[in-house]
C-alpha positions in Angstrom: 73.7 76.7 83.9 73.7 79.9 82.0 73.8 79.6 78.2 76.4 81.3 76.0 75.2 84.8 75.0 77.0 85.1 71.5 76.8 83.0 68.3 79.9 80.9 69.0 78.0 77.7 69.8 76.0 78.1 66.5 79.3 78.8 64.6 81.0 75.7 65.8 79.6 72.2 65.9 82.2 69.9 67.6 83.0 66.9 65.6 82.3 63.4 67.1 81.4 65.1 70.5 79.5 62.1 71.8 82.1 59.5 71.0 85.0 61.8 72.4 83.0 62.0 75.7 82.4 58.2 75.7 86.1 57.6 75.4 87.1 60.1 77.9 84.3 59.2 80.6 86.4 56.5 82.6 89.2 59.0 83.1 87.2 62.2 83.7 84.4 61.1 86.1 86.2 61.2 89.3 86.8 64.5 91.5 89.8 66.5 90.7 90.1 65.2 87.1 91.9 67.6 84.5 91.8 67.5 80.9 93.8 69.4 78.4 92.0 70.5 75.3 95.0 71.0 73.2 93.2 72.7 70.3 90.5 74.8 72.0 89.1 76.5 69.0 85.8 78.0 69.8 85.3 75.6 72.8 82.7 73.2 71.6 84.5 70.0 72.9 85.5 71.7 76.2 81.9 72.8 76.8 80.7 69.2 76.2 83.4 67.9 78.7 82.4 70.4 81.3 78.7 69.7 81.0 79.2 65.9 81.0 81.7 65.8 83.9 80.8 68.3 86.5 83.8 67.5 88.8 86.3 67.9 86.0 88.5 71.0 85.1 89.7 71.8 81.6 92.9 73.6 80.5 92.4 74.9 77.0 95.3 75.8 74.8 95.2 77.7 71.5 97.6 79.7 69.5 94.9 81.9 68.1 94.1 84.8 70.2 90.7 85.3 68.6 89.8 81.7 69.4 90.7 82.0 73.0 88.7 85.2 73.3 85.5 83.7 71.8 86.0 80.4 73.7 86.6 82.3 77.1 83.2 84.0 76.6 81.4 81.0 75.8 82.9 79.1 78.8 82.8 81.9 81.3 79.7 80.3 83.1 81.8 77.4 84.2 84.1 79.8 86.3 87.4 78.4 87.5 86.6 74.9 86.0 88.1 76.3 82.7 91.5 78.0 82.1 92.5 79.3 78.8 96.2 79.6 77.8 97.7 81.1 74.8 100.1 78.4 73.7 100.9 75.8 70.8 100.1 72.2 72.0 103.7 71.2 71.9 104.1 73.5 74.9 101.7 71.3 77.1 104.4 70.4 79.7 105.5 73.9 80.2 101.8 75.1 80.5 101.1 72.4 83.1 104.2 73.1 85.0 103.2 76.8 85.1 99.8 75.9 86.5 101.3 73.6 89.0 99.8 70.5 87.5 101.9 67.5 87.4 99.7 64.8 85.6 96.3 65.0 83.8 93.4 62.5 83.3 92.7 63.4 79.7 94.1 65.0 76.6 91.9 66.0 73.5 93.3 67.0 70.2 91.0 68.2 67.3 93.7 68.9 64.7 93.9 71.0 61.6 92.3 74.4 60.8 89.5 75.5 63.1 85.9 76.5 62.1 86.8 80.1 63.1 89.7 80.3 60.9 87.9 78.9 57.9 84.9 81.1 58.5 86.9 84.4 58.8 87.6 85.0 55.3 90.1 87.8 56.0 92.4 85.1 57.6 93.3 83.9 54.3 92.7 80.1 55.0 90.2 79.4 52.4 90.5 79.2 48.6 86.8 80.1 48.2 87.2 83.7 49.3 89.5 86.5 48.2 91.6 87.6 51.1 95.2 88.5 52.0 97.4 85.4 51.8 98.1 85.1 55.6 97.1 81.6 57.1 98.7 82.3 60.4 96.8 80.6 63.2 98.5 83.1 65.5 98.3 86.4 63.4 100.6 88.1 65.9 103.7 86.2 65.0 105.7 84.5 62.2 105.8 84.7 58.4 102.6 84.7 56.3 101.7 82.5 53.2 102.6 85.5 51.2 106.0 85.5 52.7 106.6 81.8 51.9 105.5 82.3 48.2 107.9 85.4 48.0 111.0 84.0 49.6 111.1 80.2 49.0 113.1 79.0 45.9 111.4 76.8 43.4 112.8 73.6 44.9 111.6 74.5 48.5 108.1 75.3 47.1 108.2 71.9 45.5 109.1 70.2 48.8 106.3 72.0 50.6 103.7 71.1 48.1 104.7 67.6 47.8 105.2 66.9 51.5 102.4 68.6 53.0 99.8 68.8 50.2 100.6 65.5 48.5 100.4 67.6 45.4 101.4 65.6 42.2 101.7 68.8 40.2 104.0 70.5 42.6 106.7 71.3 40.2 104.3 73.0 37.7 102.7 75.0 40.5 106.1 76.0 42.0 107.5 77.1 38.6 104.4 79.1 37.8 104.5 80.9 41.3 108.3 81.7 40.7 107.3 83.1 37.3 104.4 85.0 38.5 106.1 86.7 41.5 108.9 87.9 39.1 106.1 90.1 37.7 104.4 91.0 40.9 104.0 89.7 44.4 101.4 87.2 45.3 99.4 88.8 48.1 95.8 87.5 47.7 94.3 84.2 47.8 92.5 84.7 44.4 95.7 85.3 42.9 97.1 82.0 44.1 94.1 80.2 43.1 94.4 81.5 39.5 98.1 80.5 39.5 97.4 76.9 40.7 94.5 76.5 38.4 96.4 77.5 35.3 99.2 75.0 36.3 97.0 71.9 36.5 95.9 70.1 33.4 92.2 70.5 32.6 91.5 66.8 33.0 93.0 66.8 36.5 91.0 69.9 37.5 87.8 68.1 36.8 88.6 65.6 39.6 89.3 65.5 43.3 87.7 68.8 44.3 89.0 72.3 44.1 92.3 72.4 42.4 93.9 74.7 44.9 92.9 72.6 48.0 96.3 70.7 48.4 98.3 73.9 47.8 96.4 75.8 50.5 96.7 72.8 52.9 100.4 72.7 52.3 101.1 76.3 52.7 98.9 76.4 55.9 100.9 73.4 57.4 104.2 75.1 56.4 103.3 78.6 57.8 102.2 77.1 61.2 104.8 74.4 61.5 101.8 72.1 62.2 103.4 68.7 61.7 106.5 69.4 63.5 104.5 70.8 66.4 102.2 67.7 66.3 105.3 65.3 66.3 106.6 67.1 69.6 103.1 67.4 71.1 102.1 63.7 70.9 104.8 62.3 73.2 104.6 65.3 75.4 100.8 64.7 75.9 101.3 61.1 76.5 103.9 61.9 79.2 101.5 64.2 80.8 98.8 61.5 81.3 98.6 59.9 84.6 98.1 56.0 84.7 94.5 55.5 83.6 94.4 58.7 81.7 93.2 58.8 78.1 94.2 60.7 75.0 91.7 61.2 72.1 92.9 62.5 68.8 90.8 63.8 65.8 92.9 64.1 62.6 91.5 65.3 59.2 94.1 64.6 56.8 96.5 61.6 56.2 99.8 63.3 57.3 98.4 64.1 60.8 96.8 60.7 61.1 100.0 58.8 60.3 101.8 60.7 63.1 99.0 59.9 65.4 98.8 56.3 64.5 102.6 55.8 64.7 102.9 57.5 68.2 100.0 55.5 69.7 101.3 52.2 68.1 104.7 52.8 69.6 103.2 53.0 73.1 101.0 49.9 72.6 103.9 47.8 71.5 106.4 45.9 73.7 109.9 47.2 73.4 111.4 44.0 74.5 114.0 42.3 72.2 112.5 39.3 70.4 113.0 35.9 72.1 113.2 36.9 75.7 111.5 34.2 77.8 110.0 37.0 80.1 109.0 40.5 79.1 110.8 43.1 81.5 108.2 45.3 83.1 109.8 48.5 81.7 109.5 47.1 78.2 105.8 46.4 78.5 103.3 48.6 76.5 102.5 51.8 78.1 99.4 52.5 76.2 96.3 50.4 75.4 94.5 51.4 72.1 90.8 52.2 72.6 89.8 52.2 68.9 90.3 49.6 66.2 92.2 51.5 63.6 90.8 55.1 62.9 87.0 55.6 63.6 85.0 57.6 61.1 82.0 59.8 61.4 78.6 58.1 60.5 76.4 59.4 57.7 74.1 61.2 60.1 76.9 63.2 61.7 78.3 64.1 58.3 74.9 65.2 57.1 74.5 67.6 60.0 78.2 68.6 60.3 80.0 68.4 57.0 83.4 69.1 58.5 83.2 65.6 60.1 83.4 64.0 56.7 87.3 63.6 56.7 87.8 63.0 60.5 89.9 60.0 61.7 89.6 59.4 65.5 92.1 57.4 67.5 92.4 57.0 71.2 94.6 55.3 73.9 94.7 54.8 77.7 98.0 55.1 79.7 98.7 51.8 81.3 101.9 52.6 83.3 104.6 55.1 84.1 107.5 55.1 81.6 110.7 55.9 83.0 112.6 55.0 79.8 110.3 57.1 77.6 111.3 60.6 78.6 111.0 63.8 76.8 114.4 65.3 75.7 116.2 66.9 78.6 113.9 65.5 81.3 115.4 63.2 83.9 112.3 62.1 86.0 109.6 59.8 85.1 105.9 60.9 84.5 102.6 59.1 84.6 103.4 57.4 87.9 100.2 58.5 89.7 96.4 58.7 88.8 
């Protein structure tokens, strides 16, 4: 197999690749198996899947046009076994319908900001480099982080920082942003870092990493609607799985992981009323959890790939079709065939 000709593989080391492949193997080893890589990024996980399962096909989704271009170059040697689609992962059903695919055997989600977005300083995702305050995963559409800081009132900013950044100094930071923007617009990451640093007491700045980390996380999630999209994408992805299909999700912060944990737990729990002598078949669990809680990266992986340090991996297998667990507006069951 021809090797990638650019530096994409060197720039992106997929997190917990071997474990992801192990979890997906029972579902992807058969001819005709299809996996959706919901967060294609630079294609590291998809390349691993295509190499490990030579009869499988991957549909790769990403909202970032630059990521799609780089991944498509990297994965070109696999020909029509790989299909790239410019889409957010909550559009998975529409994407599959457009490709004439009813059900898939695997779904992989590697959540959060990608290596590409962090490494490209001008995208504005990093508090470590001065750049325009953008933070859009798809730079062609939607408001930027600068727009949020310029237009949200103080209480809206507090809500964003508290909810998405779990920032205990949210009121101080929001107040400082409003005060600063009355003098001049905040348009650069360095300007926001200075505002945040000045808003946090010195004792707190000495703990817990970079003082702007939570603020940047919160703004990124707000700009890209990440948690809302994830809340829609998880049930849609489960519905797209054939019986025997598997979903593997890697989350990097607690808000994402809580959504994943809840969605998988719902599917793995009987919905029958308590006290029934016999569980009705359509109330039986439709998922089987494949991990005990969230799995973490080991010290060896963290040493070679520091971005694995905060990963939380969860996985589940589709046990049965779920005619009573339909997406809004859908009237037919899914998951009925392997």
